[in-house]
LOKOLLUM-13797 format. One record per residue (C-alpha): residue in three letters; x, y, z. Coordinates in steps of 0.5 Angstrom, whole numbers, padded with zeros to 4 digits, always signed. Each point is the difference from the previous one (the first is absolute). Layout:
// residues N
ALAXYZ ...
END
This chain:
// residues 99
MET+0006-0005-0005 SER-0003+0000-0006 PHE-0006+0004+0004 ALA+0004+0004+0004 ASN+0004+0003-0007 ARG-0006+0001-0004 SER+0001+0007+0003 PHE+0006+0004+0003 TYR-0005+0005+0003 TYR-0006-0003+0002 SER-0001-0005+0006 ILE-0001-0008-0002 PHE-0007+0001+0003 GLU-0002+0006-0004 ARG+0002-0004-0006 PHE-0004-0006+0002 ARG-0006+0005-0001 SER+0001+0000-0008 ARG+0000-0007-0002 ASN+0004-0003-0005 PRO-0003-0007-0001 LEU+0006-0002-0004 LEU+0005+0001+0005 THR-0005-0003+0005 GLY-0001-0006-0004 ILE+0007-0001-0002 THR+0002+0000+0008 VAL-0005-0005+0002 LEU+0002-0005-0006 VAL+0007+0001+0002 LEU-0001-0001+0007 VAL-0004-0007-0001 ILE+0005-0002-0005 LEU+0005+0001+0005 PHE-0003-0004+0006 ALA-0002-0005-0005 ILE+0007-0001-0001 LEU+0002+0000+0007 TYR-0006-0004+0003 VAL-0002-0005-0006 GLU+0005-0006+0000 PRO+0001-0002-0007 LEU+0001+0008-0002 SER+0005+0001+0006 ARG+0004-0007-0002 PHE+0000+0003-0007 PHE+0003+0007+0002 ASP+0004-0004+0006 VAL-0002+0005+0005 THR-0003-0002+0007 SER-0006+0003+0004 LEU+0001+0006+0004 ARG-0002-0001+0008 ALA-0005+0005+0003 SER+0006+0004+0003 GLU+0004+0000-0007 LEU-0006+0003-0003 GLY-0001+0005+0006 ILE+0007+0002-0001 CYS-0001+0001-0008 MET-0007+0004+0002 ALA+0004+0005+0005 LEU+0006+0001-0005 ALA-0005+0002-0005 THR-0004+0005+0005 VAL+0006+0003+0002 SER+0002+0001-0008 VAL-0006+0003-0001 LEU-0001+0004+0006 TRP+0007+0004+0000 PHE-0003+0002-0007 GLU-0006+0002+0002 VAL+0003+0005+0006 TYR+0004+0003-0005 LYS-0006+0002-0004 TRP-0004+0002+0006 PHE+0006+0005+0001 ARG+0000+0002-0007 ARG-0007+0002+0000 LYS+0001+0004+0007 ALA+0005+0004-0003 ASN-0004+0001-0006 SER-0006+0002+0004 LEU+0004+0005+0004 SER+0003+0003-0006 ALA-0006+0001-0003 HIS-0003+0003+0006 ALA+0006+0005+0001 GLY-0001+0002-0007 GLN-0008+0001+0001 ALA+0002+0004+0006 HIS+0005+0004-0004 ASP-0004+0001-0006 GLY-0006+0003+0004 SER+0004+0005+0004 ARG+0002+0003-0007 GLU-0007+0001-0002 GLY-0001+0005+0005 LEU+0005+0005-0003 
END
């Protein structure tokens, strides 16, 4: 969600083009720590957690994907609405120039 929320207008894929190395580094670090806590036995015992099965990881990934996709669809509709209103404004402005 951090990557999706970087912009309330532009797509997550467009935002990947403008790199933010700090955000990318922190995300990778957090994922490494999370997987270490889940799958390295001394850490998982210390935090009193159990490893996730592949099916449970799949469910997590599916929920994360749905959580991001609904917001991407919202942003797509917002961009389309802005695009249509911008084109309508240009057509309107162009018709006034002939007067």
